[in-house]
Every structure is written in structure tokens, then in C-alpha cells.
N, C-alpha and C positions, 0 to 999 in steps of 0.2 A: 504494500500500500504506500501511498505518498506520505511524506513526512507530515504527521498530523499533530496539531497543537491541542486538540481536544478529541478524546476517544469516546465513541458512542457504543454502549453495550446494550444488547437486547436479551431478555431472559426467556429461555425455553423451559417452561415449568413454573407454575405460580404457587407451589407449596411452601412449606415452612422455611426451607433454606433460601427461598427467594427474598424473604424479609431481611435476612442477613446480608445478602448482596446489595439490597437497597441501602441499608445502613452503611456498609463499607464503602461503596462507590459514592454515596451521597456526600461524604465528607471530603472528597477530593475535588480540587479546583479544575483539573484538566480531564475530567471524565463525567459522564452522565449516563443514565439509563433512559433510552429513547422509546422503549416498548417492551411488551411481554406477551408471551403466547402460552395457552394451555388448551388441551383438547376438551376440557371440562368447562362449559360456559359459566357455571356457577363459580368455579375457582377463578376464572378470568375476571368476572364481574366483581368478586370480592376483593381481588387484588387492586383493581382500578379504584374501588371505593375507599380502600385503605390508603393507597399511596398517590392517587391522582395521576398515575402513569397509564398511558393507553395500553389496553390489553386486548388481544385478538384470539380468535379460535381458528384462524387461518394463518399458518406460518408464512406462506408466500406473501400474503397481503401485508403482514407485519413488516417483512423485510423490504418489500417494495415501497411502502409508505414511510418507514422510519429510517431506512438506509444505514443500518448499524455497521460499525467496523468489526464487531465481535459478537458472536452468539454464545451465551452462557448456558450450558447444558445442566439443568437442575432437576432432572427427572429421576425415577428410581434407578438404582445401579444397573440393573439388567437391561435398561433401555438406552444407556449412554451411547454405546457403539452404534446401535441402529439409528438413533437420532442424528448422530454425526454423519453417517453415510447417507441419510435421507436429505440432509441440508447442505452437504458439501458442494452440490451443484451451484449454490449461490455464491461460492468463492469468498466466503467471509472467514475470518480467523475464529478460533474456538477457545473458550474457557470451559473446562469440564470438571464438575465436582468428582471427588473420589468415589470409587476407583475409576480409572480411565475407561475401562470396559471390563466385562467379566471373563473374556477369553483372549488369549495371546494371539490367536489367528486373526481375530477381528482387529485387534490393535495394530498388527503388522499391515493389514490391508489399509487401514486408515492412514498410517504413517506413509505408506507408499503413495497413496492417492494425494495426500496433502503435500508431499514432496513435489509431485508433478505439477500441482496447482499453485505452488509457492504459498501455501496456507500454513500458518503457525497454530500449534495447539499448546495450551497451557493447562496443566493439571493442578487443581487446588490442593496444595499441601502446606497449609498455613503455618504449621509448627516450625518449619524451617526459618520463619521470620520472628519467632519468639526471641526477645533480647537475650535471655540467658542461654538459649540454644545457639544463637549467633556467636556468643563468646565461647561457648563450649567447642564449637566447630573451629574457631580461631585457635584455641589452645591445642586441639588435636592436630591441626595443620602445622603448628609450630613444633610439634613433637614433644610437648611439655610433659606428657604422661610417661615418656620412655617406652618400654615394652608394654603393649596393651595386654591386659589379662582377661577382662570380662566387661560386657555391656548388657544392660537389662532395660526393657521397657515394660511397664505395667499399666494395664487398662482395666479398671474395676468400675463398671457402670451398673446402673439399675434400669432394666427394661422389663416391666411386668406384663402379664397377659393383656391388660387393658391397652398398653402401648401397641403391642403387636396386632391386636384386633381392630385398632382404629383404621388401619389401611390393610386391605387383604393381601398386598404384595409383601408386607413386612414378614421377615422370618422364613421366606421361601428361598430355595436355591436359585430359581430362575431370575428373580428380580432383586433379591437382597444379598445373596451370596455367602451367608454365614458370618460368624462373629469376626473371623480373621480378615475377611474381605471388607466387611462393613466397618464395624467399630474400631478395629485395630489397624486399618489401612494407613491412617495418618502416622501412627506411631512406628509402624514397620518402615514406612518411607524415611522417617527421621532417623531411625536406627542405621539403615544402610547408607544414608547420606553422611552420617557421622563416622561410621566405622569402615565403610568401603565394601567391596564385593563379598558375597557369601559363597563359600566353597560347598557346604553341604548343610542339610537340615533334617531333623527328626521331629515329628509332631504327633500330638494326641488331641482329640476334641471330644466333647460330650454335649448333650442337651440336658443340662443339670436341673433347670427350673422351669423355663418357659414351655408352653404347649405350642411348639412351632415345628415346622418341617426341618429347618436347618439347625446347626449347633448354636449354643449360646455361650460356650466356654471352650477355650483352646490354649494349649501350651506348646511352645516349640523351642528346641535347643539348636542353636546355630554354631557353625564353625566358620569364622571369617578367614579370608585368604591371608590376612596379616597374622594369623595364628591365635587370635583371641577367640574366646567363646562368647556366645550371646544367648539371652533368654527372652522370649516373647510370652507374656502372660496376659490373656484377655478374657473378660467375661462380662455379660450383662446380668448376671445373677447375684451381684454383690448386694449386701444389706445397705440401706441408705447411709449408715454411719461409717461404712467402709469404702465409700466412693474415692477413687484415686486415679490420677494419671501421673506417671513419673518416668524418668530416664536416668540411669546412672552409668558412669564409665569409671572403671578401675584400672589403673596402670601401675607400673613399677615405681613411678615417681609422683603419682598424683591421683586424686579422687574428686569427682564432681557428681553431685546429685541435684537434679531439678525435679521438683515435685509440685503438689497442688493438683486439684482436679483437672485443670487445663494445662498442666506443666508450665506454670507461670511463676513459680517461686524457687529461687535459688536457695537450696538448703545446705549444700556443702561445696566448698571451693578450696581445696588444699593441694599445694604442690611443694616439693622439696626446693625447687629453684624459685627465685624471686623475679618477677617481671613487673616492675613498678608501674609501667604504663597501663598494663592490663589489670593488675591486682588492686591498685590503689582506689579505683572507682567501682569495682565489680559489685560490692555489696550495696553501695549507695545508689548506683544508677541502674543496676540490672537485677536486683534481688526480687523485684516484683514488676509485673507488666502494668501498663497504664490501665486505669479503671474505666475503660471505654469499651462499649459493646463492639464485637467484631473487629477489634483493632488490628489483629494480625491478618485478617482478610484484607484490610485496607493496605497493609504493607505488601501483601501479595499483588494486589491490583496496581500498586505503584510500579512494581517490577514488570508487570505486563505492559503497562503504558510506556515505560522506558524502552522495553524491547521493541515495541511497535513503532514508536516515534523515531528511534535511532537505529532501527534494524539490527538490534543486538539479540543475542541468545538469552532467553529467560532462565531463571534459576530452576524452574520446574517445567521444562518443555516435555514434549511427547515421549522422548527416549527415557527421561527420568521417571515419568509416570508409568512407563512400561515395567521398570525394574521391580517396583513393589508388587505388581500383579504377577510377575514371573515367580517371585519368591513365595507369594501366597499360593500359587499353583503348586509349587514344589512342596509346600507344607501339607496341602490336602492330598497330594500324591503319596506323601509319607504316611498320612493317616490311613489311606486306602490299602497301601501295600504293607504297612507296618515295618518299613525299612528306611534306612538312611537314603536320602535323595541328594544327588549331586547336581549342582547348577552349572550351566555353561553359557551364561549370558554374554553375547557378543553384540555390542551396539551396531545397528545398521549404519553404514557410512552415509548418513542422511544429512544433507546440507542444513536442514532446519532443526535437527535435534541432537547431533552427535556431540558427546562431551569431549572437549579438547584439552 
């Protein structure tokens, strides 16, 4: 696209997550939401009445009348890939909520087609933009941990039967994808972004509490190519008092723990070496995130806008979004086969997504 000073986003799906996009984009000066689409007329009308943004039940009409730069895919997980392939003919860029899609084969078709059309895809992985996580990544890149020993992410949420019954697609394999695909997707992305490629994985899942088709609890043990071990723990069967989201990294020379329900609180920052520039302000400036709704979504959209305006690669492009789906696939393959599964991720040499 041409160098744009103002990016127009259009929403595909007017459900609960659309409200977060309205909040996140609404606080940015160089972006706006120009329209929204939903196949359900009641959902589209309710969205219009709440936000005053034009809402359509015809996607083509929305695109023709509002002329967006980017289409935000906010539908159930199992529809993401189909929605992109249906709308790709309009040659707009895409923002897609997690996961990118449920199958690797569909993701690869999308990446190939987007490459041909010079379309960019950005997958929402907002935890990469958490201030404590940014500092943790910086410390890892500097080698401050020395030899890496172990990294863990923990997702303890509560989703009762009432939640799953509100929408018939929730808790299904076809549209929701299981606890590892859905609730743990952001955390898994963050873990491999911090720690690098995974060599192998072993996993177990269970449907511990909810009356659903898919699983609500899963645990995976990872071996990273850097030699460290990793643990992914995810459930929607936690008691309200036990809700948690956290990531920890343990190394020969340091330990960091980021906790809080949204992984927004720096709990431990300890290193044997001193880095005055990084350490002097870590507790004061990065111990807690701003008390603003959807603040890290706003940071994600800033990255999208920069990428489109200056034709740069975004932090979470299509190839990055594919990595977490591949690892989740390996986890479920391990569950099915009851064996250790080895990964062989090789990025496509795609002009729009390859990590350099």
C-alpha cells in the first residue's frame, strides 16, 4: 500500500473481542475503525448502537463503502482461515486474532497467497508488548541468564459450563480448538518468542471440569534447541481464587518471574551481573503495566501501523503466528500418540514474513 498517515481498520466479527479492538484503536491518533461486519444482523445492529460505527451484514459492501486498509478477523478460531481466504480477493492486509488458523495446511496456503498479492498478515499476540516481557526479552538477548535451565508459562483461568453454553461453538474442536489452542495460545507464543525454537514436546490433556467436547486442561514438557527445558500448564478449570497467568525463566546467572492474571506484574528480577541501565529502573517503570483497558493491544496496533506506513516487518507477522500453531499441533500429536514429538519448523522464504 502507499505510505499512509492514517490507517483504517474494519472489523470482521462484532462479538466481545470487537469491543477490545474499538478501545485499543480508538486511543491512537493515526488509526480508526471505519466499519464492521457480522453475519448476524442483531450483532451488527448492537455493535452500531454501542459504538456508532457503521456495521454491515454484507462484507463486500462494507469494504467497498469504507475502503479499509486492514481487515481485522475476530470470528471464532475455526473460522479464521476460511474468513481470510474468502476476503483475500479484496487485496487488503489482515489482522487476525489468535490462533492464526487451526490447521498448518491452511496457514501455508494463506501465506503463499498473501505473498503473491503483497498482502501482510499480523497475528495478535499482545503479550509480546507487555513492558516486563519486553525487558525480559532484552535480558535474554543480552545473554544475562548465562546457560538457560528452564522456562515455564502458567495459564489458570475459570470457564464454567455457563460460559461454554453461551455460544454453541465454544468448547468444540472445530471452532474453539481446545485449551492449548485457545486459552494458552498467547502464552505459548510468548514462550517460544523468549526462548527460541523447540526441539521436541511431550503433552497430556484432560477434560477435568467443563461439559465440553474439547479439553479444558493441558500440560506439556518442552525441550528447546538451546538445551533448556520448558513447561506449559493451562486450564480453564481453576477455582476463582487460583486464577493466574505467569512466565518464569531460570538460568545459571539469573531468574525472572512475571506474574499477575494478565502477566503484568514483575515479581522477580535477579541477576549475578549488574546492568545499571536496565536494572536501575526495572522495578519503578516496569513492575506493573498501565491501568488502561486493552493497553497492550494498542501497542500491538502501533506496531502494525509502523509496519504498514514504513513497509517494515511487524513483530508478529504471519510466519511468527504460524510457529505457535505448529507447536500446538505437535502437543496434540503427542497427546494422541503418547510419544515425544519432534518439530522441524523451517520458515518459508517469504518476503512478507521470514525472520531475518
